[in-house]
C-alpha positions as CSV (number, residue, x, y, z in Angstrom):
1,X,-76.7,-8.6,-12.5
2,X,-75.9,-9.3,-8.8
3,X,-74.7,-12.8,-7.9
4,X,-77.3,-15.1,-6.3
5,X,-77.5,-14.8,-2.6
6,X,-77.0,-17.7,-0.2
7,X,-77.2,-17.8,3.6
8,X,-73.6,-17.2,4.3
9,X,-74.2,-17.5,8.0
10,X,-74.4,-21.2,7.4
11,X,-70.8,-21.1,6.3
12,X,-69.1,-18.7,8.7
13,X,-70.5,-15.4,7.4
14,X,-67.6,-12.9,7.2
15,X,-65.1,-15.8,7.2
16,X,-66.8,-17.2,4.1
17,X,-66.5,-13.9,2.4
18,X,-62.8,-13.6,3.3
19,X,-62.2,-17.2,2.0
20,X,-63.8,-16.3,-1.4
21,X,-61.7,-13.2,-1.7
22,X,-58.5,-15.2,-1.0
23,X,-59.5,-17.9,-3.5
24,X,-60.0,-15.3,-6.2
25,X,-56.6,-13.7,-5.5
26,X,-54.9,-17.1,-5.6
27,X,-56.4,-18.7,-8.8
28,X,-53.1,-18.6,-10.6
29,X,-51.3,-20.2,-7.7
30,X,-53.7,-23.2,-7.8
31,X,-53.4,-23.6,-11.5
32,X,-49.5,-23.3,-11.5
33,X,-49.1,-26.0,-8.8
34,X,-52.1,-28.0,-10.0
35,X,-53.8,-28.5,-6.7
36,X,-55.7,-26.4,-4.1
37,X,-53.3,-25.3,-1.4
38,X,-53.7,-27.1,2.0
39,X,-54.5,-23.9,3.9
40,X,-57.6,-23.5,1.7
41,X,-58.6,-27.1,2.4
42,X,-58.2,-26.4,6.1
43,X,-60.4,-23.3,5.8
44,X,-63.0,-25.4,3.9
45,X,-62.9,-27.7,7.0
46,X,-63.3,-24.8,9.4
47,X,-66.4,-23.3,7.7
48,X,-68.1,-26.7,7.6
49,X,-67.7,-28.0,4.1
50,X,-66.8,-31.5,5.3
51,X,-69.2,-31.8,8.1
52,X,-72.1,-30.3,6.2
53,X,-73.7,-33.6,5.3
54,X,-72.7,-35.5,8.4
55,X,-75.7,-36.4,10.7
56,X,-76.2,-34.1,13.7
57,X,-76.0,-37.2,15.9
58,X,-72.4,-37.6,14.8
59,X,-71.5,-34.0,15.3
60,X,-72.3,-32.8,11.8
61,X,-74.3,-29.9,10.5
62,X,-76.8,-32.0,8.5
63,X,-77.4,-29.4,5.8
64,X,-80.0,-29.8,3.0
65,X,-78.8,-30.8,-0.5
66,X,-79.7,-27.4,-1.9
67,X,-77.7,-25.6,0.9
68,X,-74.7,-27.6,0.1
69,X,-75.0,-27.1,-3.7
70,X,-75.4,-23.4,-3.3
71,X,-72.2,-23.3,-1.3
72,X,-70.3,-25.2,-3.9
73,X,-71.7,-22.9,-6.6
74,X,-70.6,-19.8,-4.8
75,X,-67.0,-21.1,-4.3
76,X,-66.9,-22.1,-8.0
77,X,-67.7,-18.5,-8.9
78,X,-64.4,-17.6,-7.1
79,X,-62.5,-20.4,-8.8
80,X,-63.8,-23.5,-10.6
81,X,-61.2,-25.9,-9.2
82,X,-61.8,-24.7,-5.7
83,X,-65.5,-25.4,-6.1
84,X,-64.8,-28.8,-7.6
85,X,-62.6,-29.8,-4.6
86,X,-65.1,-28.3,-2.1
87,X,-67.8,-30.5,-3.7
88,X,-66.2,-33.6,-2.2
89,X,-67.6,-32.5,1.1
90,X,-70.5,-34.7,0.0
91,X,-68.4,-37.7,1.0
92,X,-70.7,-38.9,3.7
93,X,-73.0,-40.0,0.9
94,X,-70.3,-42.6,0.1
95,X,-68.9,-43.3,3.5
96,X,-72.3,-44.0,5.0
97,X,-72.2,-47.4,3.2
98,X,-69.3,-48.5,5.5
99,X,-70.2,-50.7,8.5
100,X,-71.5,-48.7,11.5
101,X,-68.4,-49.6,13.6
102,X,-66.1,-48.2,10.8
103,X,-68.2,-45.1,10.4
104,X,-67.7,-44.5,14.2
105,X,-64.0,-44.7,13.7
106,X,-64.0,-42.4,10.7
107,X,-65.7,-39.6,12.6
108,X,-64.3,-40.5,16.1
109,X,-62.2,-37.4,16.3
110,X,-64.9,-35.1,14.7
111,X,-66.9,-34.8,11.5
112,X,-64.5,-32.7,9.5
113,X,-62.9,-35.6,7.6
114,X,-61.5,-34.9,4.2
115,X,-62.1,-37.9,1.9
116,X,-61.2,-38.2,-1.8
117,X,-60.2,-40.9,-4.2
118,X,-60.3,-42.5,-7.6
119,X,-62.7,-45.1,-8.6
120,X,-61.7,-46.0,-12.2
121,X,-60.4,-48.1,-13.6
122,X,-61.3,-50.6,-10.9
123,X,-58.4,-52.8,-10.1
124,X,-58.5,-56.5,-9.2
125,X,-58.0,-57.1,-5.5
126,X,-56.9,-60.4,-3.9
127,X,-59.2,-61.6,-1.2
128,X,-57.2,-62.6,1.9
129,X,-58.0,-63.4,5.5
130,X,-60.0,-60.4,6.9
131,X,-59.8,-58.2,3.8
132,X,-58.1,-57.4,0.5
133,X,-54.6,-56.8,-0.8
134,X,-54.9,-53.7,-2.9
135,X,-52.5,-52.7,-5.7
136,X,-52.9,-50.6,-8.8
137,X,-53.2,-47.2,-10.4
138,X,-56.4,-45.0,-10.5
139,X,-57.0,-41.9,-12.5
140,X,-58.8,-38.7,-11.6
141,X,-58.0,-38.5,-7.9
142,X,-59.5,-35.0,-7.6
143,X,-58.8,-33.4,-4.2
144,X,-56.6,-36.2,-3.0
145,X,-53.7,-33.9,-2.3
146,X,-55.6,-32.5,0.7
147,X,-57.3,-35.6,1.9
148,X,-56.7,-37.6,5.1
149,X,-58.6,-40.6,3.8
150,X,-58.5,-42.0,0.2
151,X,-60.7,-44.5,-1.5
152,X,-59.9,-46.5,-4.6
153,X,-62.0,-48.8,-6.7
154,X,-61.4,-52.5,-6.5
155,X,-63.0,-55.6,-8.0
156,X,-62.6,-58.5,-5.5
157,X,-61.4,-61.8,-7.1
158,X,-63.9,-63.9,-5.2
159,X,-66.7,-63.5,-7.7
160,X,-68.5,-60.5,-6.2
161,X,-70.6,-58.9,-8.9
162,X,-70.1,-55.2,-7.9
163,X,-66.9,-53.3,-7.5
164,X,-66.1,-51.8,-4.1
165,X,-64.3,-48.8,-2.7
166,X,-61.3,-49.6,-0.5
167,X,-60.6,-46.8,2.1
168,X,-57.2,-46.2,3.5
169,X,-55.1,-43.5,5.2
170,X,-53.7,-41.0,2.7
171,X,-50.1,-42.0,3.6
172,X,-50.7,-45.4,2.1
173,X,-51.2,-43.9,-1.3
174,X,-48.7,-42.4,-3.7
175,X,-49.9,-39.4,-5.7
176,X,-48.3,-39.2,-9.1
177,X,-48.4,-35.6,-10.3
178,X,-49.5,-36.1,-13.9
179,X,-52.6,-33.9,-14.2
180,X,-52.0,-32.1,-17.5
181,X,-55.3,-31.0,-18.9
182,X,-57.1,-28.0,-20.4
183,X,-59.3,-27.0,-17.5
184,X,-60.0,-27.6,-13.8
185,X,-56.3,-27.7,-13.5
186,X,-56.2,-26.8,-9.8
187,X,-58.3,-29.8,-8.8
188,X,-55.1,-31.9,-8.5
189,X,-56.8,-34.9,-10.2
190,X,-53.5,-36.8,-10.4
191,X,-53.1,-40.6,-10.6
192,X,-53.2,-42.6,-7.4
193,X,-50.8,-45.5,-7.0
194,X,-51.2,-48.2,-4.3
195,X,-48.7,-51.0,-3.8
196,X,-49.7,-54.1,-1.8
197,X,-51.7,-52.4,0.9
198,X,-53.9,-54.6,3.1
199,X,-57.4,-53.1,3.5
200,X,-59.7,-54.8,6.1
201,X,-63.1,-55.9,4.8
202,X,-64.8,-53.4,7.2
203,X,-63.0,-50.5,5.4
204,X,-64.6,-51.3,2.1
205,X,-68.1,-50.6,0.7
206,X,-70.1,-50.8,-2.5
207,X,-70.1,-47.4,-4.1
208,X,-73.7,-46.2,-4.1
209,X,-74.6,-49.0,-1.7
210,X,-77.3,-48.7,0.9
211,X,-76.3,-46.6,3.9
212,X,-75.8,-48.4,7.2
213,X,-76.8,-45.4,9.3
214,X,-79.9,-43.2,8.9
215,X,-80.6,-39.6,8.3
216,X,-82.7,-37.8,5.7
217,X,-79.8,-37.0,3.6
218,X,-78.9,-40.7,3.2
219,X,-82.3,-41.2,1.5
220,X,-81.4,-38.7,-1.2
221,X,-80.2,-40.5,-4.4
222,X,-76.4,-40.6,-3.8
223,X,-75.3,-41.0,-7.4
224,X,-77.5,-38.2,-8.5
225,X,-76.0,-36.0,-5.8
226,X,-72.5,-37.0,-6.8
227,X,-73.3,-35.7,-10.2
228,X,-75.0,-32.5,-8.9
229,X,-72.1,-31.3,-6.8
230,X,-69.9,-31.3,-9.9
231,X,-72.4,-29.9,-12.3
232,X,-73.2,-26.9,-10.1
233,X,-69.7,-25.6,-10.5
234,X,-70.7,-24.6,-14.0
235,X,-73.5,-22.4,-12.6
236,X,-70.9,-20.6,-10.5
237,X,-68.6,-20.2,-13.5
238,X,-71.4,-18.9,-15.7
239,X,-72.5,-16.3,-13.1
240,X,-68.9,-15.1,-12.7
241,X,-68.4,-14.9,-16.5
242,X,-71.4,-12.8,-17.0
243,X,-70.5,-10.5,-14.1
244,X,-67.0,-10.1,-15.6
245,X,-68.4,-9.0,-19.0
246,X,-70.7,-6.5,-17.3
247,X,-67.7,-5.1,-15.4
248,X,-65.6,-5.0,-18.6
249,X,-68.2,-2.9,-20.3
250,X,-68.2,-0.2,-17.7
251,X,-66.4,2.8,-19.3
252,X,-64.5,0.7,-21.8
253,X,-64.0,2.2,-25.2
254,X,-62.7,0.2,-28.2
255,X,-59.3,1.2,-29.7
256,X,-61.0,1.3,-33.1
257,X,-63.6,3.8,-32.0
258,X,-66.4,1.3,-31.9
259,X,-69.2,1.6,-29.3
260,X,-68.7,0.6,-25.7
261,X,-69.0,-3.2,-25.3
262,X,-72.3,-2.8,-23.5
263,X,-73.7,-0.5,-26.2
264,X,-73.3,-3.0,-29.0
265,X,-76.6,-4.6,-30.0
266,X,-75.1,-8.0,-30.8
267,X,-73.5,-8.1,-27.3
268,X,-76.7,-7.1,-25.6
269,X,-78.6,-9.9,-27.5
270,X,-76.0,-12.6,-26.8
271,X,-75.6,-11.7,-23.1
272,X,-79.4,-11.7,-22.7
273,X,-79.4,-15.2,-24.2
274,X,-76.6,-16.3,-21.9
275,X,-78.4,-14.9,-18.8
276,X,-81.5,-16.8,-19.8
277,X,-79.6,-20.1,-20.2
278,X,-78.1,-19.7,-16.8
279,X,-81.2,-18.7,-15.0
280,X,-83.6,-21.2,-16.7
281,X,-81.3,-24.2,-16.2
282,X,-80.4,-23.2,-12.7
283,X,-84.1,-22.9,-11.8
284,X,-84.9,-26.4,-13.2
285,X,-81.9,-27.8,-11.3
286,X,-82.9,-26.4,-7.9
287,X,-86.6,-27.0,-8.4
288,X,-86.1,-30.8,-8.8
289,X,-83.6,-30.8,-6.0
290,X,-86.1,-29.2,-3.6
291,X,-88.9,-31.5,-4.9
292,X,-86.9,-34.6,-4.2
293,X,-85.9,-33.3,-0.7
294,X,-89.5,-32.4,0.1
295,X,-90.5,-36.0,-0.7
296,X,-87.9,-37.3,1.7
297,X,-88.9,-34.8,4.4
298,X,-92.5,-36.1,4.0
299,X,-91.2,-39.6,4.9
300,X,-91.1,-41.1,1.4
301,X,-88.3,-41.9,-1.1
302,X,-87.9,-40.0,-4.4
303,X,-89.5,-41.9,-7.2
304,X,-87.7,-43.2,-10.2
305,X,-89.1,-40.3,-12.2
306,X,-87.8,-37.8,-9.6
307,X,-84.4,-39.3,-9.7
308,X,-84.3,-39.2,-13.5
309,X,-85.2,-35.5,-13.4
310,X,-82.3,-34.9,-11.0
311,X,-79.9,-36.5,-13.5
312,X,-81.5,-34.7,-16.5
313,X,-81.4,-31.3,-14.8
314,X,-77.8,-31.9,-13.8
315,X,-76.6,-32.6,-17.3
316,X,-78.8,-29.8,-18.7
317,X,-77.3,-27.3,-16.2
318,X,-73.8,-28.2,-17.2
319,X,-74.2,-27.8,-20.9
320,X,-76.4,-24.7,-20.7
321,X,-74.0,-22.9,-18.3
322,X,-71.0,-23.9,-20.4
323,X,-72.7,-22.4,-23.4
324,X,-73.4,-19.2,-21.4
325,X,-69.7,-19.1,-20.6
326,X,-68.7,-19.5,-24.2
327,X,-71.0,-16.6,-25.2
328,X,-69.4,-14.4,-22.5
329,X,-65.9,-15.3,-23.7
330,X,-66.8,-14.7,-27.3
331,X,-68.4,-11.3,-27.0
332,X,-65.4,-10.1,-24.9
333,X,-63.2,-10.2,-28.0
334,X,-59.4,-10.6,-28.0
335,X,-59.0,-9.4,-24.5
336,X,-60.4,-12.7,-23.1
337,X,-58.0,-14.9,-25.2
338,X,-55.0,-14.4,-22.9
339,X,-54.4,-17.3,-20.7
340,X,-54.2,-15.1,-17.6
341,X,-57.6,-13.5,-18.2
342,X,-60.4,-14.7,-15.9
343,X,-62.7,-15.5,-18.9
344,X,-60.1,-17.8,-20.4
345,X,-59.7,-19.8,-17.2
346,X,-63.5,-19.9,-16.8
347,X,-64.0,-21.1,-20.3
348,X,-61.4,-23.9,-19.9
349,X,-63.0,-25.0,-16.6
350,X,-66.5,-25.1,-18.0
351,X,-65.3,-27.2,-21.0
352,X,-63.7,-29.7,-18.6
353,X,-67.0,-30.0,-16.7
354,X,-68.9,-31.0,-19.8
355,X,-66.5,-33.9,-20.4
356,X,-67.3,-35.7,-17.2
357,X,-69.1,-39.0,-17.6
358,X,-71.9,-37.8,-15.3
359,X,-72.8,-35.1,-17.8
360,X,-72.7,-37.2,-21.0
361,X,-75.4,-37.5,-23.6
362,X,-76.2,-41.0,-22.2
363,X,-78.1,-39.1,-19.5
364,X,-80.4,-37.7,-22.1
365,X,-80.8,-41.1,-23.6
366,X,-81.8,-42.6,-20.2
367,X,-84.1,-39.7,-19.4
368,X,-85.7,-40.0,-22.8
369,X,-86.1,-43.8,-22.4
370,X,-87.9,-43.3,-19.1
371,X,-90.2,-40.7,-20.7
372,X,-91.5,-43.4,-23.0
373,X,-91.8,-46.0,-20.2
374,X,-88.6,-47.9,-20.9
375,X,-85.9,-48.8,-18.4
376,X,-82.7,-46.8,-18.3
377,X,-79.3,-48.3,-18.6
378,X,-77.8,-49.8,-15.3
379,X,-76.2,-47.2,-13.0
380,X,-78.4,-44.3,-14.1
381,X,-80.8,-44.4,-11.1
């Protein structure tokens, strides 16, 4: 089956294709060093990954959510970790909660700003004149190796009820290389360490807080989008896994004399099941994305029910696509078990995605509660 088509002209056309080819060729490099190489991040910047969601009035490309998600999905098919890191081009959804004067400074030299960070565990921060003294350690700093700005989660000691993100230049943060996990190894999600750094008040914001500047994108549910950009990597992984199995079957004969992989009835049945899981969950995912976006374009805000469907479709996509990957891996037999086989890496990456808190069963609990007219847990909407 051919891969889904996106409008590559939005992302540099031939240059985007060249980038995908290079990413595929360098998968092992990213996994060995445990981060995406800086030249790839710079090429992300060049094709518009980091300006995609920046308002046109500030020099950005102001893409739609679906356009951005399809771009991440396509990169993830080339390499899951690269897609995961590219997903942080959604950072304007967070940075828009900074004061307007600070936002002007962030994008003063152009909209291609690479922002990453670690939110949890939030660390206590001492309130001082004009800002906060920030110290601590944060986990899961995905993409921070290539960032110019880094944010960390703080809990001010002055009784504020909500945690904040403190934003600082990357050279103020020490990255401790301790990312030793089963999948998404190339994301470079190392610990972040900060020691007594002063962060001015105007360089902090409440994560998920109301934007201080306006564009249609900033009316899209930000926490839902933060989950979507990660979840959609599994759709790319599943598409790639199924394409690999199809390619493996071409002309391949078993050493035991068994039928060609593609001629085996059980393989045909299982791959059909996997294809349906991918396509059905992907259709649900993009359908609710487009519906929420259409509501915004019509001048309204997405309803609670629409936001809940975004969260539900996101979790559903992750787990259905991970299952599609598992099926592809299983039918490929012993060949796929070697660590350097693409299906082995794809399986590990998809398993990692299902572990993210955004994709947990609590999403189903909250969506189900709303179905019966009950309020979800705080932080869901």
